[in-house]
C-alpha positions, 0 to 999 in steps of 0.5 A: 089816707094819711099816717094820722088817720092810720094811727087813728085805728089804735088810737082815738078817743070816745067821741070819734068815728073810729071809736068803735072799731077801735073795740073791735081791734082790740079784741082781736089783738088781745086774742092774737096775743092768746096766740102768742104775738106779742103786743106790737106784733099783734099792732104790726099784723093788724095794720098790715092786714087792714092798710095792705103792703107796707115797707118797713119805714111805712109801719115805723111812722103809722105806729110809731115804733123805732126803725130798728124794733120795727124790722125785728117785728116783721121779720119774726112775723115773718119767721111764723109765717103771718107776713110775707115780703115782697120783692120790691124795692124798698121791701114791702111787708103783706099780711096772711088773711086772717083764717090761714094766720090763725091756722098757722098758729094752731099748727105751730102750737099743735107741733109743739105740743106734740115735740113735748109730749115725745119727750115725756118718756125720755125725760121721766128716765133721765128723772128716775136715774137721779138718786132721791135723797129726801128722807122720809119724815111724818111732815111729807106724809101730811095731807094735801090739797090743790086748787084747780082753775079751768076745766083742763085741769080739773078733767086731768086731775079727774083722770087721776083719780078714776085710774087709781080707783080700785073699789068705788068712784062716786059723784054727786052732782046737778043735770048740768054737771054730769052732762058736762062730765060726759062730754069730757068721756068721764064716764067712759073712764069710769067704765073702763076702769075696775072701780064700781060707780055710784052716783046722787043726781040733784035736782032731777025734774027731767032723765036726760038721755045721757043717763039711761046709757048708765045702770040705773042700779048706779044712779039715784035722784034727789027730789030736793034742789041742790044744784050747787053742791059738785063732788067727787069721792075716790076710794074714800081716799080723796076727793074732788069739790067744785068751788064754782060747777056747772050751774055758777053764772061765770060757767068758770070751773074751780075746783079743791082737790084734797085727800084730807081724811076727815074731809073724805069721811065728812063728804062720804057720810053726805053722799051715803046719806043722800044715796039712802035718801035718793029715789031709783030712776026707773 
């Protein structure tokens, strides 16, 4: 196989036989970038993984990369544990198997997260040691809002709300929303807190098994269809509204948090009205 054939894996027209492979390789390359590789590192790794051991010169020619940059790329991939150098002259480089490479990247990312987590206490102590110079004003006490994209930030915000809750925690949502919260341990956090749970499910055609684990006096079902609505209220002081909940076609979570007194009162009134109109599960 000549160099032109090798380049065609990454650069070919839609009317060639290699095009279907290019689409798959583009997806793999993008996933590797998500794991922290650069675009060029991903291309070198894929090239070595599919064409076997190659010298830096061969990699440079096949991928049309400057030779100095190629040496930097293979060395960086070696340091990440994704490529090994063979004792030969000239030196040849071989890519790890994909499953081993991904496992290595995951372990490295976990180690980085653990290192950052261990620094939390020391950084907090250093932060508290510095005086607070801001002057308290009426403006600093203004109402706040926060946009949350994705399951991670949204779930973390819900946990913060539950941890600060002392009186009541109200949840309105569809079965799909509540099931997602159940699998995220939201109800376990509520059980461990001093707050009282009140929950309205809308609509409820069939009672899922996980709801049977919750005290029936804490749950009401709405006969009408409001499955596109989902929100949480904490102690009548803050509210989290899902702009895209579990029933949204994209399945992508997008939520809006606020401590606006007007908004909280409005959503609380809606919840209490729904609670009054709701029916007991059993």
